[in-house]
N, C-alpha and C positions, 0 to 999 in steps of 0.2 A: 519651128522650135519644139513643138510637141513630139515630132518624129525623132529628133535628136535625143530627147529625154527617154523616149521608148527604147531607142537603140542602146543607150547607156544602161538602162535597167535590164534589158535582154542580155547584155554582155555580163552583167553581174550574175544573172541566173545561170547562164551557160558556163561561166567560169566556176561557179559553185558545183554544177553538175560534173564538169571535168575533174575537179579536185576530188569529188566523191568517187568517181570512177578510178582515179589514181589510188585512192585508199583501198579499193577492192583489190587492185593488183598487189598492194602491200600485204593484204590479208592472205592472199594466195601464195605469194613468193617468199615471205619472210620465214625464218626457220623455227622460231619458238614463240610461245604464248606472249612473252613480254614485248617482243618487237611487234608482233601482230596487234597487241593491245595499243601500243604507241601509234601505229599506223591508223588504226580504227578511230582512236580518240582524237588525235590531232587533225588529220586531214579531213576526216568525215565531219568533224565539228565545224571546221572552217567552211567546208562545202555546204553544209546545211545552213550555216549562218549567212553565207552569201546568197543562197537561194531565197531565204526568208527576207533578207534585206532588200533584194531586188523586188520581191513581191510586195513588201511593205511600202517601199518608195513608189512603186507603180500605182498601187491603189491610192496612195496619198496625193501624188502629183497629177496623175492622169484622171482618176475618178473622183478626186477631191474627197476621199474617205480615209480618215485616220483610224486604222485598224488596231485596236487595243489587243485583240487576240494575237495578231502577228507580232506585235511588240513584246507581249508576254512570252510568246513562243521563242523569240530571239533571246530574251533574257534567261528563260529556263534552260534552253540548250546551252547557252554560254556558261551557265553556272553548273548544271548537273552533269554534262557529258564528260568533262575532265575529271570530276570527282568519281564518277562511275568507272571510268577507265583505270584510275588509280586504285580503287578498291578491288577491281577485278584482278589486277596484277598483284596486288598485295595478298589477296586470297589464294592466288595460284602459288605464290612464293611460300606462304605459310602451309600450304597443302603438300609442299615438297616437289613441285614441278621443277625439273632441272633447267638450269640456264643453258643456252646454246654454247657449244664448245668454243666459239669465237668471241664470246663475251669477255671483256678484259677487266671489268670491275664488278665487285659484289659488295656494295656499301651497306646493304641491309643485313648481311650475315652477322656482323658484330652487334648491331642493335638487337637482333633477335636473341643472340647469346646472352647479352646483358639482361634483357627482359626475362628470359627463362631463369637466369641465376637469381634475379630478384624474386620471381615467383617461388622458387625453391626455398629461398631464405624466409619468405613470408610463411610458407607452409611449415617449415621447421620451427619458426617462432610461435606459431599457433599451438603446436603440440608441445 
């Protein structure tokens, strides 16, 4: 029974490594910073989470050790990685990095225009 559990956890870890490698191909092959950020954030996060889950369950079930550090690592990666990816893409957009020519939608453009209009109005009202 212990061997089956080890195999399941090894599959989790290997699947996480494969997903992380797939995200590397996305970083290399995708055309712009926004798509690359998406690849890095989504698939790398899932890959790291699967690796950490496999390690966490392995230490818990095989070595009978409940690792708080691994559990906190899973929690922090799950929370911070998508937020960091979003902030990187937002900073790139605000810095004027162009979208890929094949991009079909730019929902953020109108929000930026409205925000800048409000800032201009606030500056005018102060003076």
